[in-house]
Wavefront OBJ file of the C-alpha trace (Angstrom):
o trace
v 22.741 36.981 26.561
v 23.690 35.015 22.910
v 22.836 36.212 19.469
v 23.204 34.284 16.724
v 22.497 33.920 13.478
v 22.042 30.516 12.464
v 22.847 29.673 8.216
v 20.418 27.165 6.679
v 20.874 25.253 4.130
v 16.869 23.446 3.374
v 15.278 21.327 0.630
v 14.113 23.775 -1.965
v 10.097 21.343 -1.175
v 10.609 21.872 1.781
v 11.284 25.495 2.648
v 7.827 26.556 3.855
v 7.553 23.994 6.042
v 10.707 24.460 7.990
v 10.268 28.056 8.318
v 7.220 27.870 9.756
v 8.822 24.274 12.344
v 11.778 26.929 13.113
v 9.559 29.484 14.266
v 8.595 27.432 16.780
v 11.066 27.000 18.452
v 11.553 29.372 21.585
v 14.607 31.392 21.139
v 14.760 32.540 17.743
v 13.254 35.591 17.058
v 13.394 36.078 13.495
v 13.935 34.006 10.032
v 15.175 35.471 6.564
v 14.778 34.279 3.456
v 18.139 35.149 1.904
v 19.831 34.822 -1.651
v 23.403 33.466 -2.164
v 24.979 29.892 -0.806
v 21.822 29.888 2.116
v 18.565 29.851 2.067
v 17.583 31.166 5.279
v 19.054 33.242 8.037
v 17.761 32.416 11.620
v 18.238 34.865 14.655
v 18.347 33.364 17.883
v 18.467 35.300 21.143
v 19.070 33.157 24.181
v 20.090 33.351 27.656
v 23.473 31.410 27.359
v 24.782 29.085 25.133
v 23.664 26.256 26.805
v 20.466 27.050 25.635
v 21.870 27.952 21.793
v 23.665 24.437 22.056
v 19.872 22.520 22.101
v 18.688 24.418 19.368
v 21.603 24.125 16.955
v 22.056 19.866 18.049
v 18.562 19.098 19.553
v 15.495 21.525 17.885
v 17.139 21.800 13.817
v 19.734 19.177 13.022
v 17.740 16.166 14.204
v 13.517 17.756 14.787
v 13.004 19.567 11.550
v 12.577 18.108 8.970
v 13.927 19.352 5.491
v 17.470 21.275 6.565
v 20.517 20.373 5.379
v 23.266 21.949 6.312
v 23.588 25.079 9.423
v 26.156 27.066 9.933
v 25.838 29.665 13.035
v 27.768 33.316 13.577
v 27.705 34.140 17.412
v 27.459 37.998 16.917
v 29.937 39.665 19.781
v 28.920 43.332 19.738
v 25.466 45.062 18.246
v 25.479 48.006 16.922
v 22.119 49.742 15.390
v 21.156 52.200 13.282
v 18.544 52.495 15.549
v 17.446 52.994 19.075
v 16.717 49.464 19.837
v 14.454 50.397 23.212
v 11.664 52.225 21.848
v 11.910 50.007 18.007
v 10.766 47.550 20.835
v 8.520 49.084 23.263
v 5.012 49.545 22.780
v 4.743 52.677 23.053
v 6.911 53.122 20.617
v 4.639 50.352 18.146
v 1.735 52.408 19.234
v 2.509 56.257 18.671
v 2.800 55.962 15.136
v -1.047 55.046 14.701
v -1.708 57.720 16.727
v 0.282 60.294 15.139
v -0.945 58.916 11.414
v -4.814 59.075 12.684
v -4.140 62.567 13.906
v -2.529 63.602 10.583
v -5.976 62.337 8.336
v -8.227 64.284 11.200
v -6.144 67.455 10.095
l 1 2 3 4 5 6 7 8 9 10 11 12 13 14 15 16 17 18 19 20 21 22 23 24 25 26 27 28 29 30 31 32 33 34 35 36 37 38 39 40 41 42 43 44 45 46 47 48 49 50 51 52 53 54 55 56 57 58 59 60 61 62 63 64 65 66 67 68 69 70 71 72 73 74 75 76 77 78 79 80 81 82 83 84 85 86 87 88 89 90 91 92 93 94 95 96 97 98 99 100 101 102 103 104 105 106
């Protein structure tokens, strides 16, 4: 698996449209509005570099109107301050709601 952080400079009046279009791209997991030199940061998680290349060269550069510039950072390793498997499992998502509901009953 390849994880990439794609920094994106966008035409200001099209930013919401660009966010919507980026989120439709297969392999894009998150889009963050950021402060600084770039406007957006997209997180891509794909099977291989070829799929990442298709996202960058085909989708973002040619098919999404409003993107001015991208800069891609390839993740060489990931470190978390939480249990990623638990955070993204269906049981973990349902558990806090059940605990909250039980707490309200008491």
